[in-house]
DOFIRO-605032 format. One record per residue (C-alpha): residue number from 1; x, y, z; residue in one letter. Coordinates in pm, 1 decimal, always signed. Layout:
<pts>
(NUM, (X, Y, Z), "A");
...
</pts>
This chain:
<pts>
(1, (-744.7, +2883.9, -1263.6), "M");
(2, (-439.2, +2681.3, -1142.5), "I");
(3, (-453.8, +2687.9, -752.5), "K");
(4, (-72.0, +2669.7, -627.8), "L");
(5, (+1.9, +2534.4, -309.9), "R");
(6, (+329.1, +2633.1, -206.6), "I");
(7, (+524.1, +2441.5, +100.0), "R");
(8, (+763.0, +2667.9, +272.4), "Y");
(9, (+1036.0, +2573.4, +511.6), "P");
(10, (+964.1, +2559.5, +913.4), "S");
(11, (+1001.5, +2857.6, +1065.6), "M");
(12, (+1119.6, +2737.5, +1375.4), "R");
(13, (+1449.7, +2820.7, +1529.4), "N");
(14, (+1656.6, +2490.9, +1441.6), "N");
(15, (+2032.6, +2587.8, +1428.1), "P");
(16, (+2294.5, +2427.3, +1229.6), "F");
(17, (+2553.4, +2229.0, +1355.9), "R");
(18, (+2805.6, +1985.2, +1149.2), "P");
(19, (+2818.7, +1663.8, +1207.2), "E");
(20, (+3124.5, +1630.5, +1383.3), "D");
(21, (+3014.3, +1873.2, +1685.1), "E");
(22, (+2695.3, +1731.6, +1703.3), "L");
(23, (+2841.9, +1382.1, +1769.3), "K");
(24, (+3071.9, +1562.0, +2025.7), "E");
(25, (+2764.0, +1703.2, +2176.5), "L");
(26, (+2539.2, +1368.9, +2186.8), "L");
(27, (+2876.4, +1220.1, +2372.2), "S");
(28, (+2909.5, +1511.9, +2658.6), "K");
(29, (+2522.6, +1514.4, +2735.6), "Y");
(30, (+2552.1, +1121.8, +2739.1), "S");
(31, (+2815.8, +1152.5, +3006.6), "N");
(32, (+2583.5, +1436.7, +3154.8), "L");
(33, (+2272.4, +1210.6, +3166.5), "R");
(34, (+2491.6, +905.8, +3270.1), "L");
(35, (+2666.4, +1106.7, +3581.9), "G");
(36, (+2995.2, +1026.0, +3466.4), "K");
(37, (+3140.6, +1399.7, +3445.1), "S");
(38, (+3056.8, +1725.1, +3486.0), "H");
(39, (+3097.5, +1855.3, +3075.5), "S");
(40, (+2956.4, +2187.0, +3014.3), "Y");
(41, (+2715.1, +2190.6, +2742.5), "I");
(42, (+2571.3, +2558.0, +2714.1), "D");
(43, (+2193.0, +2657.0, +2620.6), "E");
(44, (+2266.4, +2663.1, +2226.8), "E");
(45, (+2412.8, +2314.8, +2258.8), "G");
(46, (+2095.2, +2187.1, +2464.1), "F");
(47, (+1909.1, +2343.4, +2189.2), "E");
(48, (+2073.3, +2177.2, +1943.4), "A");
(49, (+2071.8, +1799.1, +2089.1), "I");
(50, (+1682.4, +1871.3, +2179.5), "I");
(51, (+1599.0, +1967.1, +1811.8), "N");
(52, (+1824.3, +1629.7, +1691.5), "Y");
(53, (+1601.0, +1396.7, +1902.0), "Y");
(54, (+1270.2, +1596.2, +1774.7), "D");
(55, (+1379.3, +1566.4, +1413.4), "D");
(56, (+1446.9, +1180.3, +1458.9), "I");
(57, (+1060.9, +1177.2, +1634.0), "D");
(58, (+1226.7, +1037.0, +1972.4), "K");
(59, (+1049.5, +1259.2, +2174.1), "Y");
(60, (+1035.2, +1132.5, +2518.1), "N");
(61, (+1489.9, +1173.6, +2476.3), "L");
(62, (+1395.8, +1514.6, +2366.6), "A");
(63, (+1174.7, +1598.1, +2649.4), "L");
(64, (+1449.8, +1431.7, +2893.5), "E");
(65, (+1673.5, +1677.1, +2759.9), "A");
(66, (+1508.9, +1967.7, +2800.3), "V");
(67, (+1438.5, +1870.3, +3126.3), "N");
(68, (+1769.9, +1870.9, +3238.7), "L");
(69, (+1865.3, +2158.1, +3044.2), "A");
(70, (+1645.5, +2313.5, +3231.5), "L");
(71, (+1763.5, +2237.8, +3576.0), "E");
(72, (+2103.7, +2412.1, +3458.7), "M");
(73, (+1874.0, +2727.7, +3282.7), "Y");
(74, (+1604.2, +2781.7, +3488.8), "P");
(75, (+1487.8, +3065.5, +3370.1), "S");
(76, (+1565.8, +3039.9, +2971.0), "S");
(77, (+1282.4, +3168.4, +2798.0), "A");
(78, (+1401.3, +2972.4, +2447.4), "S");
(79, (+1440.8, +2599.5, +2660.6), "L");
(80, (+1085.8, +2700.2, +2820.1), "L");
(81, (+970.4, +2719.3, +2409.6), "V");
(82, (+1156.3, +2409.9, +2366.0), "K");
(83, (+958.5, +2192.8, +2659.0), "K");
(84, (+623.5, +2342.2, +2497.5), "G");
(85, (+720.4, +2209.9, +2152.7), "G");
(86, (+796.9, +1906.9, +2284.8), "V");
(87, (+492.2, +1857.4, +2481.1), "L");
(88, (+326.7, +1932.6, +2181.2), "I");
(89, (+450.4, +1639.4, +1984.2), "S");
(90, (+349.0, +1423.8, +2253.3), "L");
(91, (+28.6, +1570.1, +2265.6), "K");
(92, (+28.0, +1699.0, +2630.1), "K");
(93, (-155.1, +1998.9, +2531.8), "Y");
(94, (-235.4, +2182.1, +2851.4), "H");
(95, (+98.6, +2129.5, +2996.3), "D");
(96, (+239.6, +2270.4, +2666.3), "A");
(97, (+23.9, +2606.8, +2725.6), "I");
(98, (+147.3, +2660.7, +3074.9), "N");
(99, (+533.3, +2585.3, +2957.8), "Y");
(100, (+445.6, +2844.9, +2699.9), "L");
(101, (+290.0, +3073.9, +2927.7), "D");
(102, (+635.0, +3076.6, +3166.3), "M");
(103, (+828.9, +3100.8, +2884.8), "A");
(104, (+632.3, +3441.5, +2798.7), "S");
(105, (+715.3, +3611.7, +3132.3), "I");
(106, (+1084.6, +3580.9, +3075.8), "F");
(107, (+1117.6, +3684.8, +2690.8), "D");
(108, (+770.4, +3781.0, +2536.5), "S");
(109, (+885.9, +3908.3, +2190.3), "S");
(110, (+948.3, +3543.3, +2065.7), "D");
(111, (+693.0, +3484.4, +1824.7), "T");
(112, (+760.8, +3100.2, +1879.4), "N");
(113, (+514.6, +3100.2, +2178.3), "I");
(114, (+230.5, +3238.7, +2037.4), "F");
(115, (+273.7, +2977.3, +1704.7), "I");
(116, (+316.1, +2701.2, +1986.7), "L");
(117, (+42.7, +2813.1, +2233.1), "K");
(118, (-198.0, +2834.9, +1832.0), "T");
(119, (-82.2, +2497.1, +1740.9), "E");
(120, (-169.3, +2392.2, +2114.1), "A");
(121, (-478.8, +2537.6, +2096.2), "Y");
(122, (-621.4, +2394.8, +1775.8), "L");
(123, (-480.0, +2034.7, +1851.4), "A");
(124, (-761.9, +2105.2, +2167.4), "L");
(125, (-1047.2, +2244.0, +1927.7), "D");
(126, (-1033.0, +2571.5, +2075.0), "E");
(127, (-1011.2, +2772.7, +1740.8), "Q");
(128, (-1159.6, +3083.4, +1950.1), "A");
(129, (-868.5, +3127.2, +2159.1), "K");
(130, (-610.0, +3053.1, +1912.9), "A");
(131, (-759.1, +3322.0, +1696.9), "A");
(132, (-780.5, +3564.9, +1995.1), "A");
(133, (-430.2, +3461.8, +2081.9), "L");
(134, (-340.6, +3583.9, +1753.0), "L");
(135, (-540.1, +3866.2, +1704.8), "E");
(136, (-387.1, +3995.1, +2014.8), "D");
(137, (-69.4, +3960.5, +1992.0), "A");
(138, (-27.5, +4089.6, +1647.2), "L");
(139, (-5.0, +4492.7, +1802.8), "Q");
(140, (+346.6, +4391.4, +1966.8), "F");
(141, (+558.0, +4303.9, +1660.9), "F");
(142, (+583.8, +4477.9, +1324.7), "E");
(143, (+754.9, +4349.6, +1000.7), "G");
(144, (+872.1, +3989.1, +907.1), "A");
(145, (+766.3, +3897.9, +1260.9), "E");
(146, (+395.0, +4004.7, +1255.8), "K");
(147, (+379.9, +3879.0, +881.9), "I");
(148, (+502.7, +3547.7, +1024.5), "E");
(149, (+199.2, +3555.8, +1292.6), "L");
(150, (-52.1, +3669.4, +1040.5), "L");
(151, (+17.4, +3373.5, +844.5), "F");
(152, (-21.9, +3189.4, +1145.3), "E");
(153, (-381.0, +3337.3, +1170.0), "L");
(154, (-484.4, +3252.3, +831.0), "T");
(155, (-432.6, +2917.6, +878.3), "D");
(156, (-654.1, +2944.0, +1225.9), "V");
(157, (-899.5, +3078.6, +1023.6), "Y");
(158, (-901.9, +2878.0, +780.4), "D");
(159, (-950.9, +2583.3, +1019.4), "D");
(160, (-1292.0, +2699.2, +1149.8), "Y");
(161, (-1429.4, +2815.5, +775.5), "E");
(162, (-1418.7, +3231.5, +868.1), "E");
(163, (-1291.9, +3314.0, +500.5), "F");
(164, (-1354.5, +3688.8, +518.2), "D");
(165, (-1137.9, +3712.0, +810.5), "K");
(166, (-894.6, +3472.7, +644.1), "L");
(167, (-847.6, +3697.7, +339.7), "F");
(168, (-848.4, +4019.3, +562.9), "N");
(169, (-512.1, +3879.7, +657.3), "C");
(170, (-392.0, +3827.4, +325.7), "L");
(171, (-458.4, +4129.1, +230.6), "K");
(172, (-280.1, +4296.1, +543.3), "L");
(173, (+30.0, +4082.1, +451.2), "I");
(174, (+69.3, +4213.7, +69.5), "I");
(175, (-13.3, +4556.6, +156.6), "E");
(176, (+315.9, +4518.1, +432.9), "L");
(177, (+474.1, +4313.0, +131.8), "D");
(178, (+348.0, +4354.0, -189.6), "P");
(179, (+611.7, +4116.1, -313.1), "E");
(180, (+543.5, +3837.1, -72.9), "N");
(181, (+508.0, +3513.6, -278.6), "E");
(182, (+320.7, +3252.6, -22.7), "E");
(183, (+44.7, +3562.6, +23.9), "A");
(184, (+32.8, +3639.4, -344.3), "L");
(185, (-51.1, +3253.6, -455.7), "F");
(186, (-266.4, +3181.0, -121.1), "K");
(187, (-485.2, +3524.6, -250.1), "M");
(188, (-494.2, +3422.2, -598.0), "C");
(189, (-682.4, +3101.4, -462.7), "F");
(190, (-881.7, +3281.8, -191.2), "W");
(191, (-1020.1, +3537.9, -417.6), "A");
(192, (-1228.4, +3302.4, -607.1), "D");
(193, (-1296.1, +3076.8, -342.1), "F");
(194, (-1485.3, +3376.5, -128.9), "S");
(195, (-1582.4, +3569.8, -452.4), "G");
(196, (-1417.4, +3896.2, -305.5), "R");
(197, (-1293.3, +3963.5, -717.9), "Y");
(198, (-1312.1, +4346.3, -691.2), "E");
(199, (-1133.1, +4412.3, -360.6), "E");
(200, (-853.4, +4186.1, -509.7), "S");
(201, (-807.4, +4400.5, -815.2), "I");
(202, (-765.9, +4703.2, -673.3), "E");
(203, (-518.1, +4511.6, -397.3), "L");
(204, (-372.7, +4371.6, -691.9), "Y");
(205, (-324.7, +4690.3, -938.0), "K");
(206, (-233.1, +4883.9, -601.4), "K");
(207, (+108.8, +4693.7, -552.5), "A");
(208, (+135.6, +4649.8, -930.7), "I");
(209, (+159.5, +5053.0, -882.8), "D");
(210, (+432.1, +4980.0, -647.1), "Q");
(211, (+596.0, +4696.9, -823.7), "S");
(212, (+527.6, +4693.5, -1180.6), "P");
(213, (+793.8, +4421.3, -1266.0), "Y");
(214, (+662.3, +4147.4, -1038.0), "N");
(215, (+527.2, +3920.5, -1237.0), "K");
(216, (+330.6, +3688.4, -953.4), "L");
(217, (+106.6, +4016.5, -946.3), "L");
(218, (+9.3, +4008.2, -1274.8), "W");
(219, (-26.9, +3701.2, -1302.3), "F");
(220, (-299.6, +3680.0, -1012.0), "N");
(221, (-444.5, +3961.2, -1162.3), "L");
(222, (-513.2, +3761.0, -1455.5), "G");
(223, (-633.7, +3517.4, -1242.5), "S");
(224, (-905.8, +3702.9, -1096.4), "V");
(225, (-1017.9, +3864.7, -1406.3), "F");
(226, (-1037.2, +3488.7, -1540.6), "Q");
(227, (-1216.3, +3390.6, -1264.3), "S");
(228, (-1455.7, +3699.8, -1339.4), "M");
(229, (-1466.5, +3511.1, -1697.6), "K");
(230, (-1292.2, +3890.6, -1815.5), "L");
(231, (-1114.7, +3663.9, -2056.9), "F");
(232, (-949.5, +3977.2, -2267.0), "E");
(233, (-821.6, +4129.1, -1923.8), "K");
(234, (-673.1, +3810.3, -1835.4), "A");
(235, (-500.3, +3759.7, -2139.6), "I");
(236, (-350.1, +4102.7, -2126.3), "D");
(237, (-235.2, +4061.1, -1769.2), "A");
(238, (-90.3, +3722.1, -1877.1), "Y");
(239, (+74.6, +3881.9, -2171.8), "L");
(240, (+226.3, +4121.8, -1875.9), "Y");
(241, (+359.1, +3857.7, -1681.2), "A");
(242, (+489.1, +3639.0, -1951.1), "T");
(243, (+690.3, +3978.4, -2085.6), "A");
(244, (+885.8, +4043.4, -1772.3), "I");
(245, (+959.6, +3661.7, -1754.1), "D");
(246, (+931.6, +3460.2, -2039.6), "D");
(247, (+962.4, +3147.2, -1868.3), "K");
(248, (+661.5, +3163.8, -1643.9), "F");
(249, (+512.4, +2792.1, -1684.2), "E");
(250, (+207.9, +2882.2, -1488.7), "F");
(251, (+161.9, +3216.1, -1672.3), "A");
(252, (+152.0, +3088.3, -2045.9), "Y");
(253, (-61.0, +2744.5, -1894.6), "H");
(254, (-341.6, +3000.2, -1780.9), "N");
(255, (-330.4, +3214.9, -2069.4), "L");
(256, (-380.3, +2940.7, -2281.9), "G");
(257, (-662.8, +2845.5, -2075.6), "Y");
(258, (-763.5, +3212.6, -2161.5), "A");
(259, (-752.1, +3163.1, -2525.8), "Y");
(260, (-949.4, +2835.2, -2496.8), "M");
(261, (-1203.7, +3048.1, -2364.7), "Q");
(262, (-1200.3, +3322.4, -2547.2), "S");
(263, (-1221.4, +3027.8, -2854.1), "K");
(264, (-902.0, +3186.4, -2970.7), "K");
(265, (-800.8, +2820.8, -3004.7), "Y");
(266, (-463.1, +2881.6, -3241.3), "K");
(267, (-297.6, +3110.8, -3009.7), "L");
(268, (-415.4, +2884.5, -2702.8), "A");
(269, (-252.8, +2604.7, -2869.5), "I");
(270, (+91.0, +2837.7, -2892.2), "E");
(271, (+76.2, +2931.0, -2549.9), "A");
(272, (+1.7, +2544.0, -2406.1), "L");
(273, (+309.4, +2421.0, -2640.0), "E");
(274, (+530.7, +2721.2, -2468.9), "K");
(275, (+401.6, +2655.4, -2127.6), "A");
(276, (+516.1, +2273.4, -2192.9), "M");
(277, (+848.1, +2382.0, -2370.8), "E");
(278, (+968.5, +2475.4, -1997.8), "L");
(279, (+777.5, +2244.6, -1776.0), "F");
(280, (+768.4, +1849.9, -1790.9), "V");
(281, (+488.5, +1766.1, -2006.4), "P");
(282, (+199.8, +1720.6, -1833.4), "E");
(283, (-133.7, +1456.2, -1956.9), "A");
(284, (-397.6, +1787.5, -1829.5), "D");
(285, (-190.9, +1996.0, -2117.0), "V");
(286, (-193.6, +1760.6, -2381.0), "Y");
(287, (-571.2, +1714.9, -2352.9), "V");
(288, (-630.5, +2034.6, -2398.0), "S");
(289, (-402.7, +2112.7, -2681.6), "I");
(290, (-618.6, +1828.6, -2818.3), "G");
(291, (-967.0, +1960.0, -2756.6), "D");
(292, (-814.4, +2347.3, -2920.8), "C");
(293, (-781.7, +2103.8, -3244.2), "Y");
(294, (-1073.9, +1888.8, -3177.0), "N");
(295, (-1224.2, +2259.0, -3216.4), "K");
(296, (-1044.3, +2368.6, -3510.2), "L");
(297, (-1175.6, +2035.7, -3673.2), "N");
(298, (-855.6, +1866.4, -3714.7), "N");
(299, (-923.1, +1634.0, -3551.4), "F");
(300, (-614.1, +1345.1, -3635.2), "A");
(301, (-403.7, +1640.4, -3470.0), "Q");
(302, (-625.1, +1596.8, -3202.0), "A");
(303, (-601.1, +1285.4, -3164.7), "R");
(304, (-255.7, +1265.9, -3184.8), "F");
(305, (-250.1, +1465.6, -2881.0), "Y");
(306, (-507.5, +1288.5, -2701.4), "F");
(307, (-282.0, +971.6, -2745.0), "K");
(308, (+22.2, +1172.4, -2593.2), "K");
(309, (-191.5, +1230.7, -2282.3), "A");
(310, (-270.1, +821.8, -2310.2), "S");
(311, (+80.1, +778.4, -2284.0), "H");
(312, (+169.2, +965.0, -1978.8), "L");
(313, (-121.9, +830.1, -1795.1), "D");
(314, (-242.9, +441.2, -2013.8), "P");
(315, (-498.1, +403.2, -1695.8), "E");
(316, (-707.9, +651.5, -1736.0), "L");
(317, (-974.8, +552.8, -1977.9), "G");
(318, (-1081.0, +958.6, -2007.7), "S");
(319, (-845.0, +959.8, -2288.7), "F");
(320, (-959.5, +713.2, -2483.0), "H");
(321, (-1270.3, +842.7, -2463.6), "Y");
(322, (-1163.3, +1188.3, -2611.7), "Y");
(323, (-989.4, +961.1, -2883.6), "I");
(324, (-1344.4, +821.2, -2989.4), "A");
(325, (-1513.7, +1139.5, -2993.4), "I");
(326, (-1231.8, +1249.7, -3282.8), "T");
(327, (-1346.4, +924.0, -3481.8), "Y");
(328, (-1671.6, +989.3, -3404.1), "M");
(329, (-1666.2, +1369.7, -3584.1), "N");
(330, (-1520.0, +1192.4, -3890.9), "E");
(331, (-1765.8, +912.1, -3897.4), "Y");
(332, (-1532.2, +645.5, -3824.2), "N");
(333, (-1783.1, +411.9, -3552.9), "W");
(334, (-1592.4, +86.3, -3564.8), "Q");
(335, (-1258.5, +281.8, -3468.7), "M");
(336, (-1458.8, +495.4, -3225.6), "A");
(337, (-1607.4, +163.4, -3059.0), "V");
(338, (-1265.6, +37.7, -2995.9), "K");
(339, (-1130.3, +350.8, -2846.3), "S");
(340, (-1467.1, +326.6, -2581.5), "L");
(341, (-1426.2, -32.9, -2522.6), "T");
(342, (-1068.5, +12.4, -2394.4), "L");
(343, (-1206.7, +363.4, -2200.2), "A");
(344, (-1453.8, +130.3, -2050.9), "T");
(345, (-1233.6, -170.7, -1942.5), "K");
(346, (-994.2, +95.9, -1820.4), "L");
(347, (-1280.3, +312.8, -1606.7), "D");
(348, (-1548.2, +72.7, -1603.6), "G");
(349, (-1886.0, +168.9, -1705.8), "M");
(350, (-1953.5, +568.5, -1727.2), "K");
(351, (-2283.3, +750.6, -1906.1), "A");
(352, (-2072.6, +910.2, -2130.8), "D");
(353, (-1920.0, +619.6, -2275.8), "Y");
(354, (-2231.5, +405.4, -2287.9), "E");
(355, (-2379.4, +704.1, -2456.1), "I");
(356, (-2093.9, +765.6, -2716.6), "A");
(357, (-2071.7, +386.1, -2795.1), "L");
(358, (-2479.9, +372.8, -2775.7), "G");
(359, (-2478.4, +649.0, -3138.1), "R");
(360, (-2189.6, +453.5, -3234.5), "C");
(361, (-2397.7, +128.0, -3256.9), "F");
(362, (-2672.1, +286.0, -3390.4), "F");
(363, (-2517.3, +460.2, -3688.5), "H");
(364, (-2330.8, +101.8, -3758.9), "L");
(365, (-2686.5, -19.5, -3796.4), "D");
(366, (-2705.7, -257.1, -3471.5), "D");
(367, (-3006.7, -127.1, -3267.1), "I");
(368, (-2990.2, -404.2, -3019.6), "A");
(369, (-2671.9, -314.0, -2938.7), "E");
(370, (-2726.9, +111.8, -2944.6), "A");
(371, (-3047.3, +26.2, -2712.8), "I");
(372, (-2844.6, -199.9, -2492.0), "N");
(373, (-2566.6, +113.9, -2425.7), "H");
(374, (-2861.0, +346.9, -2389.0), "F");
(375, (-3044.7, +143.7, -2150.9), "A");
(376, (-2690.1, +134.7, -1959.5), "N");
(377, (-2726.1, +529.7, -1965.9), "V");
(378, (-3065.2, +521.2, -1771.0), "V");
(379, (-2904.9, +199.2, -1503.5), "K");
(380, (-2677.5, +465.9, -1467.8), "L");
(381, (-2790.4, +828.2, -1449.1), "K");
(382, (-3198.3, +778.2, -1425.7), "P");
(383, (-3258.8, +1104.3, -1353.0), "K");
(384, (-3071.6, +1241.6, -1630.3), "V");
(385, (-3327.8, +1338.3, -1988.2), "Q");
(386, (-3064.3, +1253.5, -2208.8), "S");
(387, (-3005.5, +896.4, -2176.3), "G");
(388, (-3375.2, +825.0, -2226.4), "W");
(389, (-3434.2, +1081.2, -2508.7), "I");
(390, (-3142.2, +884.8, -2692.9), "E");
(391, (-3291.4, +541.4, -2575.6), "L");
(392, (-3651.7, +630.6, -2669.2), "L");
(393, (-3534.1, +809.7, -3020.5), "K");
(394, (-3363.1, +441.9, -3082.2), "T");
(395, (-3678.8, +251.3, -2978.2), "L");
(396, (-3841.7, +476.3, -3228.3), "F");
(397, (-3668.7, +368.5, -3511.3), "Y");
(398, (-3663.6, +26.2, -3447.9), "A");
(399, (-4043.4, +59.6, -3440.1), "E");
(400, (-4063.3, -94.0, -3108.5), "L");
(401, (-4381.8, +134.9, -3032.2), "H");
(402, (-4502.1, -48.1, -2747.5), "E");
(403, (-4166.8, -54.0, -2522.8), "Q");
(404, (-4148.5, +336.9, -2618.9), "G");
(405, (-4461.7, +405.1, -2486.5), "S");
(406, (-4363.7, +226.2, -2180.2), "E");
(407, (-4036.9, +331.9, -2124.5), "Y");
(408, (-4191.5, +709.8, -2161.0), "S");
(409, (-4388.8, +624.8, -1849.0), "S");
(410, (-4082.5, +532.8, -1657.5), "I");
(411, (-3909.9, +802.5, -1807.5), "A");
(412, (-4131.5, +1063.7, -1707.1), "Y");
(413, (-4156.1, +913.5, -1330.7), "I");
(414, (-3740.6, +896.9, -1309.0), "E");
(415, (-3663.2, +1250.4, -1443.8), "T");
(416, (-3898.7, +1454.9, -1146.6), "N");
(417, (-4202.8, +1482.6, -1504.8), "A");
(418, (-3999.3, +1644.9, -1689.6), "K");
(419, (-4282.8, +1717.7, -2015.4), "P");
(420, (-4054.6, +1602.7, -2259.1), "I");
(421, (-4119.2, +1293.1, -2225.8), "F");
(422, (-4520.7, +1340.9, -2262.5), "I");
(423, (-4460.8, +1412.9, -2597.8), "F");
(424, (-4288.0, +1090.4, -2658.2), "F");
(425, (-4524.7, +851.6, -2537.3), "K");
(426, (-4772.0, +1072.7, -2760.4), "A");
(427, (-4572.7, +977.6, -3035.8), "M");
(428, (-4577.7, +604.6, -2960.9), "F");
(429, (-4931.9, +616.0, -2861.7), "L");
(430, (-5034.1, +747.0, -3230.9), "I");
(431, (-4768.0, +529.2, -3391.6), "E");
(432, (-4880.6, +211.8, -3215.4), "S");
(433, (-5271.6, +321.6, -3398.1), "S");
(434, (-5359.8, +409.6, -3032.1), "K");
(435, (-5497.5, +791.4, -3184.6), "I");
(436, (-5749.1, +861.3, -2958.3), "K");
(437, (-5491.7, +789.6, -2644.9), "E");
(438, (-5261.2, +939.0, -2855.2), "G");
(439, (-5397.0, +1263.2, -2905.4), "L");
(440, (-5516.6, +1291.5, -2520.4), "E");
(441, (-5154.9, +1264.6, -2483.6), "V");
(442, (-5037.9, +1535.2, -2655.8), "L");
(443, (-5318.1, +1739.1, -2541.2), "E");
(444, (-5112.0, +1734.0, -2173.2), "T");
(445, (-4836.6, +1785.5, -2294.4), "G");
(446, (-4905.9, +2069.5, -2511.6), "L");
(447, (-5111.9, +2266.6, -2182.8), "M");
(448, (-4775.1, +2164.7, -2021.3), "K");
(449, (-4533.9, +2307.3, -2267.8), "N");
(450, (-4618.5, +2360.2, -2651.0), "P");
(451, (-4306.1, +2430.4, -2747.6), "Q");
(452, (-4156.9, +2103.6, -2696.4), "L");
(453, (-4381.3, +1952.4, -2961.9), "V");
(454, (-4110.8, +2053.3, -3256.7), "K");
(455, (-3868.4, +1766.9, -3069.4), "K");
(456, (-4118.1, +1497.1, -3119.7), "I");
(457, (-4201.9, +1655.1, -3511.9), "I");
(458, (-3813.8, +1648.9, -3571.1), "D");
(459, (-3831.3, +1263.9, -3487.4), "I");
(460, (-4139.7, +1177.5, -3681.5), "D");
(461, (-4260.8, +1469.8, -3944.6), "P");
(462, (-4495.8, +1242.1, -4041.4), "R");
(463, (-4710.2, +1327.2, -3758.5), "L");
(464, (-4786.0, +1644.4, -3940.6), "L");
(465, (-4945.5, +1459.8, -4196.3), "H");
(466, (-5227.0, +1341.3, -3934.4), "L");
(467, (-5527.9, +1601.9, -4008.7), "P");
(468, (-5647.5, +1574.8, -3621.1), "K");
(469, (-5262.9, +1587.7, -3446.3), "V");
(470, (-5173.5, +1912.5, -3675.2), "A");
(471, (-5560.1, +2080.4, -3581.6), "E");
(472, (-5437.2, +1991.3, -3208.5), "L");
(473, (-5078.6, +2133.9, -3256.1), "I");
(474, (-5232.3, +2463.8, -3402.4), "S");
(475, (-5495.3, +2539.9, -3207.0), "R");
(476, (-5265.0, +2554.9, -2931.6), "Y");
(477, (-4955.8, +2771.6, -3148.2), "K");
(478, (-5289.7, +3021.2, -3121.5), "K");
(479, (-5369.1, +3022.5, -2803.8), "K");
(480, (-5011.1, +3126.4, -2727.2), "R");
(481, (-5043.3, +3375.0, -2970.2), "S");
</pts>
């Protein structure tokens, strides 16, 4: 699921002034400061001057301007709010709260008072006060102003991880304004984060009933279904979104992934290619298309898209790893090694790269090099059993039975006693002609998990030709039945 974070312009009042008018205001203000003349500047003019200094981060000059303005207009709520904002910029949070309280005496209907006080409380690490302030304020506002305060409240809840309350705020915003894009995008993320999928679905369906041609509602509904792994329903919702807007890039992007998750790889390719037609191509989309072709066993075409991804981000080794996998699927081990070597050069030694290199060298009959790479895997991830299994299988095929027995014991310890390594040790002991000891170890393994014996029989079918081994395995099979 795409998690979109949308930036929105500041909601603070910042009146536009033409450049010449601003220059004239600043000249008047300079004369006023120096006492050269008694130029008149109205409240709005002072606000423009304060905003100018605020915008260029000259907070001390902004404070000087607002102080002079308040000498002339001591009862101005808007100037008191401006002073509160400047004091917050100067990190004088307690002073800011005092001036904002004064502003509320003259005009309690200005939402900026609550927004700025919230900012001050959060800076003081007083989230509970910030939340209480906004929760109380909500009852006095309606419409756009209420929605503005609800968004502020979501940020407060996010700050101190009250995620259920945050979700409830977004629900209320969408109930008040079903087409609010910011709320719809945020809900898309928080539904997935909080796991409150069913509520989200009901909310989106209700909103769709009111606004059936709102592409974002259909898109978000699809995202929720996708998070719930209801891929067919997700696909239907995304198709509605693209029917409403056939240039809705994000919907095609998510539609492609929903098709991939449904194993409909050809349809996934079509959707993702459409997404790229509408937007700047991205490496991860090329990789996804390549993965689809890989699943369709069209390895050359998969490689083509993985190479496209690598051209967009040539410093990332993982793309060369994906290219190597396509060569491995074609049994072209030499070319796979070249790609994996480049991946390692770019990203450093990684377990996935090393295990692939080990397999390539094994198939190239370079057993010593294969063992070296599998040894690197277990150094990088000693707790993961797959690397140990590859190393032990290779030691077996190299007939290094003593080393295999030793490393089986190490693997058992490192992986927190995974029983599979008891069977490996038994196999190596028996192959080393230590039959009695091997049978004792094998019986220990059979007592723990008799099904795992199949793993070593697949590697060494000759074990079943040993009567004592066959009899022991048969005995535990009978016990299970």
